[in-house]
N, C-alpha and C positions, 0 to 999 in steps of 0.2 A: 248549249252551255251547261244546263242542269244535268243532262245525261252524261256529258263528259266528266263533270265533277263527281257524280255518283260512281262512274266507272273507276276513277282514280282512287276514291275511297275504298272501293271493293278490292283494289289491288293491295292495300296496306297489309292485311293479314297474310296474304300469300308472300309478299316481300319479306315480312318478318320471319316467316318460316324458312325462306331461302337463305336469309342472312344467318340465321341460327345454324342451319346445316353447314354453310360455308365456314363459319367459325369453328364448328365441331371438327371439320376436316383439316384445320390448320395444324401444323406440327407443334407439339408441346415444346416449350423452351428447354434446351438441354440442361439437365441438372448440373449444378456446380459441385465439384469435389475439390476441397482445399486441403493443403498440407501446411502445417505450422512449422516453419524453419526457425526454431528457437535456439539459434547459436550464431556466432559471428563468422563472417567470411573474410575477416581481416588477415588471417593467416593462410598459407597455402593448404594446410590441413583442413581448415574450415571451408575453404573454397571447394576443395575436392569432395569433402563430405556433402556439401550442398549439391554438387553435380551428381553424386551417387544417389542421393535421395530423390532428386528430380528425375533421374533416369528410371528409377523404380516406379516413381509416381506416374510418369507417362505411361509405362506399360500397364499400370493398374487402372488407368482411366481418369487420373486427376486432371483438373482444368486450371487450377489456380494455386499459387504458393504465396503465403504471407511471409515476407522477409522481416522477421522479428529480431533484427540485429540492432541493438541499441546504438551502435556506431552510425547508423543511417541518419540519426538526428544530430550527429556531430562529425560530419564527413571530414572537415578539415582538421579536426583534432584526432582523427583515427590513425594518423601516421602515413608515411609515404607509401604509395602503391595501392591505397585503399580504393581510390577512384577507379583505377584500372581493374581491380577485382570486382567492383560493382558492375562495370561495363561487361566484364567477362561472364558473370553469372546471369546478367540480364540477357546477353546474347545467347547463352546456352539455353535458358528457359524459352526464349523466343524460338529457337531452333526445334524445340520439342513441342511447341504449341501450347505451352503453359504460361499463363499470365502472372508475372511477378509483381506483387503489390507491396510497397514499402510501408512499414509501420512508422507513424509520425505522431506528433502532438503528445509527448510523454507527460500527461497531466497527473496520473496517479503515481507512477514511478518516475520521478522527475530528475533523475541524475543528469540527463543531457541538458536540462535547463540550469539546474543548480551547479553543474560543472562550469558553466559560463560565469555564474555569480552565486556563490553559496549563500548569500544573504537573501536570495529569492525564495528560500524555504518559507512555508507558512509558519508564522511565529506564534508561540503561546505566551501570554502576558505574565510577568512578575510584577507585583504591585507592592511598593513601599517596603522592600526588604531592608533590614537594618544593617548598616555598615557603621563602624566606629573608627574615627581617625586616630592614627598614632604615627607621629613622625611624618614621613612623606607618602604614606599610603593609608587607605581605609579598608578594613576587612569585614567580611560578613560575620555577623553575630547571630546565633540562633535566636529566634524571636517567636514564641518561647522555645527553649531547648526541648528536643524530643527525648522523652524518658523511655528508653528501650531496656527494660529490666532483663538481665541475664542474656544479653545477646551472645555472650561467649559460652553459654550452656555449662556454667560452672556450679550450678546449685540444684542438682537433681534430687528428687525424692523417689527412690527406687528408679524406675525408668521414665518417670514423668518430670516435667520442668514447670513448676508452679509460676515462674516468671512469665511464662507464655500462657495465653488464654486457654488454649486446648491443643490437643495432639492426637492424631490418628493412631490407633492400634498400639498404644503404649504397652510395652512388655511383650507384644506379639510380633510386631513388625518394626516398631521404632523403639530405640533403646538409648540409655545413657552409656556412652563408651568411654571408660577411663584408661583404655590402653592406646587408643588412636585419637589424636587431637592435633589441631593446628597450633594452639597456644593454651596456656593454662594447664588444666588437669582433666578436661572432659570435653566431649563433643556429642552431637546428636547423630546417631547412626540409624539408617533405614535399610532393612534387609528383606529381600524376597517379599515385597509388599503384596504381590499378586496372590500369594498363598495366605498371608495374614488377613487381607481384605479382599476376598475373591469376587465380591459383587461389583465393586468399582475400581479396586486397585489404587485407592487414594492413600498417599503417605504424606501428611502435611502437618505443620504446626503453624499456629496463627496467634497474633496478639493485636488488640485494638490500641491505637495511639492517637493523641491529639496533635493536630497540625493547624497552621494558619492558612486561610484561603489564598490562592494565587501566589504561592511560593514555590520555590524550585528546590528539589530534594534529590539526593543520591541514596539509593539503598544498595547494600553490598553484603556479600557473605563469601567465606572461603569454602571450597568444595573439593572433596576427594572421592574417587570411585574405584571399585574393584569388580570386574566382570558384570558391570551394570548394563542392563538393557536400555541403551540411550535413545531408543526410538520413541520412548514415552515422553509425555509433556512435562518437562521439568522447568520450574520457574521460581524466580524471586518475584512475587506478585503483590501488587497494591490495589485494593478495591476501595470504593466508597464504603462508608459504614453500613449502608443498607445492602451492599453487595450488588447493586444494580449497575454500577459503572466501574469499568477497569481504568486505572490510571497508568498502568504499565502494560506493555504489549510485546515484551522481548523475552523469548525463551532462553533458558540457560542451556547452551549447547556444550554438553560435557562429552568427553571421550569415554569409551567403554571402560578403560582403566587409565587413571591419571593420578598424579600426586596433587597435593594441595594447590589450588588455583583460585585467585580472587575473581569474582564476577560482580559486575556493576549494572545497575539500571538507573536511569534518571527519569524523573516524573514531575509534573506540575500538579499541585493539590487542587487546582481549579476552585470550585466553590465549597470544597469539603472542609469541615472542622474536625472530623474524625475519619480515620482510615483503618482498614484491616490489612495487616502486613503478614504475608504468607511466605514460608519456605517449604518446598516439597515437590511432589509429583502427582499427576492425575493420570489414572490408567496405568499404574506401575505394574511391573512384572517380576523380573528376577534380578539378582545381583545386589550390590551394596553401594550406598552413597552416604557420605558423611557431610555434616554441615557444622560450621564453627564460625565464631567471630562475626556475627551479623551486626549490622549497624545501619542507622538512617541519620543523615545529616543534611542541614540546609546548605546549599552551595551558592557560589557567587557568580561572577561574570564569565561563565563557560557557554560556548556556542551562542554568543550574543549575535543578534541580527541587526545590521545597520543598513537601512534603506528608508526612503520617505515614509513608508507605511509601518515602520517599527521604531518609533522615537524612543530616546532615552531621557530620563529625568532624574536629576540629583538635587535634593533640597534638604535643608535643615529641618529639624522638628519644629522650629519656630516659623516655618513657611518660607524661609529664604531660598530662592531658586539659584543654584550655582551654575556657572557656565563652563561648557566643555572647551578646553584649550586655554581658558583663563584660570579657572579654579582647580580643574583636574585635567589630566592628560587625555587625549582622544582615546576613546574606548574602541579597540579594534573589533571588527566584525568577524563573522564566521570564516572570512577569507584570510584572516591573519591573526586572530586573537587566540585566547585559550580555547582549544577545541577538544572534543571527545566524541569519537565515532565508534567506540568499543575498545576493548583491551585495557591497558594500564590507565588508571585515573591520573589526570594531569596535575592534581593538587589545587591548592587555593588560587583564586584569581582575584587579586585585590584591585581596588580603585586607586590609581596612582595620582597623587596631588602635585600640582605645579609648585615651583619655588615661591611664587608670589600669591599662592592660594589664600582666599579669605576664610577657608575652612580651618577652624581652630583645633589644636590638639585635644583629643578626647571628645570631640563633637560627634553627636549621633546624627547620622544621615539616613534619609529614606530614599532608596534607589529603585526606580521602576525601569523595566526594559522588556524585551521580547527575546525568547530563546528558540532555537531550532528544536523540533520535536522528532524523535526517532521512533519508528514503529516497526515491530518484527525484526529488530536488529539494526537494519540499515536503510529501510524504506523512508524516503523523504518525498513529501508532496509540496509542489510549488504553490505560492499565493495565487488566488484566482483573480486578483484585482490590480496588482502592481503593474503599471504600464510596461516596464522593462520586460516582463514575462512575454508579452505579445510581440515586442520587438524581436526577441530571440526566436520565438516560434516562427515568425514570418521569415527571418533570415535562414532558419533551418529548412523551411519548406522551399524557399527559393533555391537553395543549394541542391536539394533533392531533385527539383524540377530541372535544373541545369544538367545534372548528371544522368538521371534516369528517365525523365519525361513520362512519368506514369499516367496511365489512363484512369487508374483507381488508387485511392489513398485509404489507409487504415489508421483510425484514430485510437490511441492508447488511453482512453478515458476509463480506466478500470481501477477499482479498489482504492479510491481516494479517501485516505483514512484520517487526514487532519485538514480542517478547513474552518474559515470564518472566525478567527481569533484576532488577527492583527488589525491595526487601525485602518489600513487601506480597505479591508473588507467591512469592518464595523461601521465605518463612516458612510457606507452606501445604504445601510439600513435594509439589507436584503437577507433572506434566508439562504442557507447553503444551496437549497434546490434552485432558487432564483439565480444565485451566483453561477451555478454550473450550467443552467440553461443559457445564461448570457455568455458564458465562456464557450459553450458549444457553438452558438451563433457566430461569435467572433472568429473561432477557429475555422468554421465553414467558410466565412467570408474571406479569410486569408487564402485558403486553398483555391477558392473560385476566382480570386484576383490573380493569383499566380498561374493557375491551370484552369482556364474557363472550360466549362462543359464536362469536367471530370466527375467521376463517381466517388462517393465517400461511404466507408463502412466503419462501424464503431462497436466496441464491446457493449454488451447489454446491461451489465449489472448495475451501473450507477444511474440508469434510467428506468429501472424495473422496480415498481413498488413491492413486488413479491420477493425481491432479492435484496439489494443494498440501498435502494432509493427510499429511505425512511429515516426516522430518528434513532437515537441511541446507537450510532454507528461509530465505533472506535472513539477517536478524539475529535469528533466533529461537533462544532458548536451550533446545534440546531438540527433540523431535519433536511434530508435530501428530497423530500416530497416536492413534486412539481418540476424536477430537473428535466423530465421528458418533454416539457414545453419547448425545449431548445432543439428538438428533433423535427425536421420536416419530413414529409412522407417519402421523399426520394432517397433518404439515407438508409442504407442496408444495415441490418442489425446482426451482429455476431452473437447469437443467443447461446450462452454457455451455462444456463441454469436448468439442468435436467430436472431438478426437484420442483421447479416451477410448473412443469407439465403444461396442462391446458391453459391455466391462468396466465402464465408468462407468454406463451405463444399467441394466445388470443389478444392479450393486451397490445402487443405490437401490431398484430394483423389488423385489429380494429382501428388503429391509428394510421393505417395505410403503409406501414413499413414492411418490406420484404425481409426474410430472415435466412441466415445460414445457421444450422444447428451445430454447435461446436462440441462434438462428443469426444470420446475416448478418455482423455484426462488420465492417461497411464493406467487405465482400468481394462484388463484383458477380457472382461465379461462381454464386451462388444454390444453395449446397450444402444448404440446410436441407431441401428436398424429399427429397433422397436420404437424408438423416439420418432423416427420418420413415419413409421406405420401409424402411430398414434395421431400424428398431425394429419395424415391422409384420412384416417377414420373419422376424426372430428371435423373435417372440412376446413382446416386452417388455411386461409389464403396466403399465398406469397412465400411459402417455404421453398427456397431455391436449391437447397442441397445441404452439405455437411462439411465440417472441417475435422481432419485428424489433428487433434490438439494435444500435444505433448509438452510437458514442462520439465522433464528430466534432463535433456530430451532423449528419447529413444524411438527407433523406427522399426523395431523387430516385427511389429504387428501390422505394418502398413498395408500389405496385400490382403491379409485376412480381413482387416477392417473394411477395406474398399469393397471386397466381395460381399460382405454383409450389408453394406450400405446400398450397393447397386441392386442386390436382391430385393431390398425393401422398396427401392424406387421403381422396380419393374411393374 
């Protein structure tokens, strides 16, 4: 017995060597090459384009295609024939041996959720805005009024405007123009800023203003251009007094040459008592832009959200709480009230009183509500806590399962720029990171209930502390830190942060998550191959391949990119 036991022990090192050799001889898992189909197949033209791209992708060695068609999350709202087109593109991909993966869970860009109910937008709070009753309505009254001196640029001294705090390149690139103006007798003209300020190309004017915390404002200006390089960052911008926090996130999208046009941005003052109000451009180059008739005003019941997590309160200054439907008419939500999603401003939105209202003429009211927050023009993020959001997500996933029966699902949890303001979120006493981790778990549970055993892939940025998973991110109330706790090791990461380099790749690898490196980003320098080589050189585990990721979208470089990536993987 003793000799037998000793003999078995002696075999262990030999068995270990044999096992290691056998593992070394096993074939390496085939690298995945993904193509990002960032357009809709709703139309015959879109469907044919997808087929053309997939045909080229097959010839170039691609294995997967991300169907980033927003209509996938609203199949029944996409119009007649859309289901047939989905079946057709899936059958075509199958015939080529390319796995078609649908994009679902539109958490960051939530149009497919908010399209079902616009009130599911994450709401920002307005607290105790002053309305004054007169007759059968009460209107917003600035509290206190904002004093914007010389918003019409009517009082220059030379080429400077003393009513504004400061101005870039006065007399060199920015001028008082008494020949061209929207109203009055003068405007602010900015010409060939790149030559006047060659180091940065900044052409701006700014003034500091007093505001009330958690109030709702509109900032506007009239703009005219002539041969203006409109590729630069042109903005009506509002920052906190210390400059550390932006309150507006919407660029002014001007044409190269246009007549006078009014531009508006809306913002919440949050906890600020002072703001810096800018007009101008960053990184300017050539051409001329004029500014005139700038203003900031407190606004009323526009884009109001009506759902359980965004309550409305109307009370007198004596503390009397008034009742909706009894003292004032029902306030319509974002699905039917005063709405503004860009373009012409809708004008005042009063509180309408009932015939038997207890509110007296001249009474001062304090009105609190939540409004939708727009970022970068039209991006809307859904609430992470309202139960209806998850009901819609599950119904969308079930419909995709009925139509496509995918083996893998791609989650659109990227660039979530507004979060954790409404009562539904605040009542949970969680950080944004904790809310997102919980959201990810719930979304994974939905998919696994509907499609047991399927794989899940998600964009990296909102779970990467080196990228967007931190504090001071756009209009987020708190930090995204800890969001990664919602990821289990079996979730595949679509890593799109090239600048994160080793830190980002190793962060996910150490947590056990495999990765696809999402390169290209409409950059013809073809850096993805170098990125893959870096991962290999550093010994990063679980890098499975790469994605040709275009947002234009354009596919001119598809074959060249694939050749560069395959060379890096050899």
